[in-house]
C-alpha positions, 0 to 999 in steps of 0.5 A: 535347311530343312528343319527335322521332323518331330514327333513331340511338335505334331502330338502336341498340336493334335492333342491341344486341338482336340481338347479344344475342339471337344471344349467347344463342343461341350460348351455348345451342348452346355448351351443347349441345354442351358437354354431349354433349362432357362426357358422352363425357369422363365416360363414357371416364373412368368406363369407364377407371375401372371397369376398372383398379379391377376389376383391382385388386379382383380382384388383392387378392382372389386375395392374400387382402386382402380380407374374406370375399366372402360379407359385404358390406365397405364401402370407407372413404375420407377424401373428404367426397364421392365423385364416383364410387360403386361396387358388386362384385356376384357372379353371383347379384347379391348386393353383396359389396363397395361404396364408402362412399357407394354404397347398401346395395341393388344398382344397379337395372341388369342385370349385363350389361357396358356403360352403363345409366342409372337415375333418378339416375345413369349406371352402367357395368358391368364384368365379371371374366375368369371371370364371377364378379364384376361391378363396377358404377361409378356417375356421378351425373348431378347431377355432370354437370349441375353442370359444364354448369351452371358452363360456362354461367355462365362463358359468361353473365357476360361478357354483363353487359359485353357489353351496354353495350359493345355500345351504346357500340360500336353508337352510335360506329358508327352515329354515324360512318355517320350523319355524312354524313346529318347533314352533308347534312341541316345543308347543306339547312337552310341553304337559303333565299332568300339562299342557294341554293347547290348542295349538294356531293354529291361527298364524300357517299356513294353512297347519298345522291348521288341525294338532293343531286342531287335536292336541287339540281335543285329549288334550281335551279328555285327559284333560277331562278324567285326570280331571275324574280321579283326581276328582274321585281319590280325592273325594274318598280318601275325603269321605273315611277318615271320615269313616275310621276315625270313623271305626278306633276310634271304633276298637281301643276302641273295642280293649281296652274293649276286654281282652286279647285273640285272639279276642282282637288280630284280633281286632289289626289286624283290627286296623292295615288295617284301619290304612294302609287304612287310609294312603293310602286315604291320599295318594291318595289325595296327588297324586290327587293334584300332578296330578293337578300341584301344584308344580309349583310357579311363585314367589320364596319362602324360602323353609328352614323352610318348611323343618326344620318344617317337620323334626322337625314334625318327630322327635317329632313323636314316630313312628320314634323312634328317628331315624332321624338325620338332618344336614345342611350347614352353610349358606345354602339357599332354596329359589326356585320357588316352592309351600310350601305346596307341597314341605312339601308333597315331603319331607314328603313322602321321609322321610316317605319312608325312615322310613318305608323301612329302616333298623329300627335299623339304622339312617335316614339322612337328609341334606341340602347341601350348593348348596340347594341340599337335600338328604335323606338316609337310611341304608338296602340292596342295591336296584337292578338297574332294581327295582330303575328305577321302583320305581317312577311309581305309586304303584311300591314297591321294594322287601321290608316287609315294609308297604306302597302303592307304591306311595309316590315316584311317588308323590315326582317326580311328584311334584319335575318335576312341580318344575323344578327339578329332583328326583334321587335315588341311591342304594348303597347311595353315598359313602356307601356299601349299603343303599338307597339315594334320592337326591332332586335338584331344580333350583335355 
């Protein structure tokens, strides 16, 4: 299954990557600056060391402490490694004195005061006042590169801790910045036919207010359209009830007055049509109430007496032909946050649906289980899965010859969802090879 795209994840990745790149660029620039500054510091120290060392060597020679300058002297030191090596050369270029690590061969640089570079070292040359001696001090390039390398490593080490810290910091900042957007998304997600209240846009950032304003305009138009539809449905159903009842009474009286024959048969057909039309008007009135959101309630109510009363009404109704079977688990309760009249409409529609479309020779079982689940089960051919998925829609009917408008299950599902519950349909019924089951689950 393809995962849903997220704004937060690529944003965190992009911001962290940009921070790391900028950090690396800053380190690179710092290394360049350090390298230049280190060169200046090393050059200054090298020059100062050369000048002072030359003065000491000339003084020692003047006092006769040095060996014969015509033979090469090696100055032994206790250091394992000399960062600076030097050679003392005469005017002809011959090496007359050198440090322990210095090469026996003269440095490949001219005898001129100043800095000169070879492949491996930077050499500073200083001349004595009389021009007879030249002191050349060499500083290896690897010493300077090592200093720069260690400084760069010191700057790179914090990057290891910077990356996870940056991810956490960016995630925290982005999450706080995205919180109003999540709130807006959740508010929009709660809007349906039963909740079309406008969004509270005053507390949103200015970037999100146009979205909230546009959604509110859309909700206003949708609310007006739904109210007009509900009002038309309710008014039409209400206005039709009286003339339908009057026409039905007149037709029934006419059928009684007519003698047996084709005319009386047609009158009975008209009577049946008027009865079905009256039921349709009643369903439209219930649908209008369901669309108005009558299911929910802020206070809990005991729905068990409503269930018992509706079942009793059907048991006394001659049209049910004694097919209804009712059972309730011992100690079962049904206290829920729901409107009692709306719950009665749900139960009545489900029982009517079972009696109308079930096998007329088989009973309809209504049961209340210990956990508050209500089951209405009727026998009959199994309904295809593809048909079950559409039965909750308005004016949708399965393959049945029974009378009906295709609104009963749609009304029941709408009201149950307003109560915060679910209406589940199964075919075959649970534990059976055939039949149809409607199951109501309301949250405690």
